[in-house]
C-alpha positions in Angstrom: -5.1 1.7 -21.2 -5.4 -1.4 -19.1 -3.2 -3.4 -21.5 -4.0 -6.1 -23.9 -4.6 -9.0 -21.5 -7.9 -8.9 -19.4 -7.1 -12.4 -18.1 -3.7 -11.2 -16.9 -5.3 -8.2 -15.2 -7.8 -10.5 -13.4 -5.0 -13.0 -12.3 -2.8 -10.2 -11.0 -5.7 -8.6 -9.2 -6.7 -11.9 -7.6 -3.1 -12.5 -6.4 -3.0 -9.0 -4.9 -6.4 -9.5 -3.2 -5.3 -12.8 -1.8 -2.0 -11.4 -0.4 -3.8 -8.4 1.1 -6.6 -10.6 2.7 -4.0 -13.0 4.1 -2.0 -10.2 5.6 -5.1 -8.7 7.1 -6.0 -12.0 8.7 -2.5 -12.4 10.0 -2.7 -8.9 11.6 -6.1 -9.8 13.1 -4.7 -13.0 14.5 -1.6 -11.3 16.1 -3.2 -8.2 17.4 -4.6 -8.1 21.0 -7.2 -5.4 20.3 -8.8 -3.7 17.4 -6.9 -0.5 18.2 -3.6 -2.4 18.0 -4.7 -4.0 14.7 -5.5 -0.5 13.3 -2.1 0.8 14.3 -0.1 -2.2 13.2 -2.0 -2.2 9.9 -1.2 1.4 9.3 2.5 1.1 10.1 2.9 -2.1 8.2 0.9 -0.8 5.2 3.2 2.3 4.8 6.3 0.3 5.5 5.5 -2.3 2.9 4.4 0.3 0.4 7.6 2.2 0.8 9.8 -0.9 0.7 7.9 -2.3 -2.3 8.1 0.8 -4.4 4.5 2.1 -4.1 5.7 5.3 -2.4 8.6 7.0 -4.0 11.2 5.2 -6.2 10.5 1.5 -7.0 13.3 0.0 -4.8 12.9 -3.4 -6.5 14.8 -1.9 -9.5 17.9 -1.4 -7.4 20.6 -4.0 -7.4 21.8 -5.8 -4.3 20.3 -6.3 -0.9 17.8 -3.4 -1.0 16.3 -4.6 -4.3 16.1 -8.2 -3.1 14.4 -7.1 0.1 12.0 -5.0 -1.8 11.0 -8.0 -3.9 9.8 -9.7 -0.7 6.8 -7.4 -0.6 3.5 -8.0 -2.4 3.6 -4.3 -3.4 6.7 -4.8 -5.6 5.2 -7.8 -7.4 2.0 -5.9 -8.0 3.8 -2.9 -9.4 6.0 -5.1 -11.6 3.0 -7.1 -12.9 0.8 -4.1 -13.6 3.6 -2.2 -15.3 4.2 -5.2 -17.6 0.5 -5.5 -18.4 0.1 -1.8 -19.1 3.1 -1.9 -21.5 1.4 -4.6 -23.5 2.4 -7.7 -21.6 0.5 -10.9 -21.5 -0.4 -13.6 -18.9 3.0 -15.2 -19.7 4.7 -12.0 -18.5 2.9 -11.7 -15.2 2.0 -15.2 -14.0 5.0 -15.4 -11.7 4.1 -12.1 -10.0 0.5 -13.3 -9.5 1.7 -16.6 -8.2 4.2 -15.1 -5.8 1.5 -12.8 -4.4 -1.0 -15.7 -4.1 1.7 -17.7 -2.4 2.4 -14.9 0.1 -1.4 -14.7 0.8 -1.5 -18.4 1.4 1.4 -18.3 3.7 -0.1 -15.4 5.6 -3.4 -17.3 5.9 -1.8 -20.5 7.2 0.2 -18.6 9.8 -2.9 -16.6 10.8 -4.9 -19.9 11.3 -2.1 -21.3 13.4 -1.9 -18.1 15.6 -5.7 -17.4 15.7 -7.3 -17.9 19.1 -10.7 -19.5 18.7 -13.1 -18.9 21.6 
């Protein structure tokens, strides 16, 4: 089941897409070559997935510093939001997760524009 809130599913997915796109643009702006972007993207993808709880135990459930650091990743907010939706949550339950991911994407995008080298 995808839950009872199609709007919540759309909002959460848009927030996740925005954060992933912004992070990809930031990597492209910082990398000096396509090979470097590939390698950085792979390492960063696995590191964020592990830290955010997409690989192994969801670290955002831990108390203290590790849990707080885990919540700084888009992965953690995506997992939290989708879990709430699949358990019967509504837009009111996931709007903050979607907004945080959207904000991360916007921040990544702004930094990428600042660092991008236009020819």
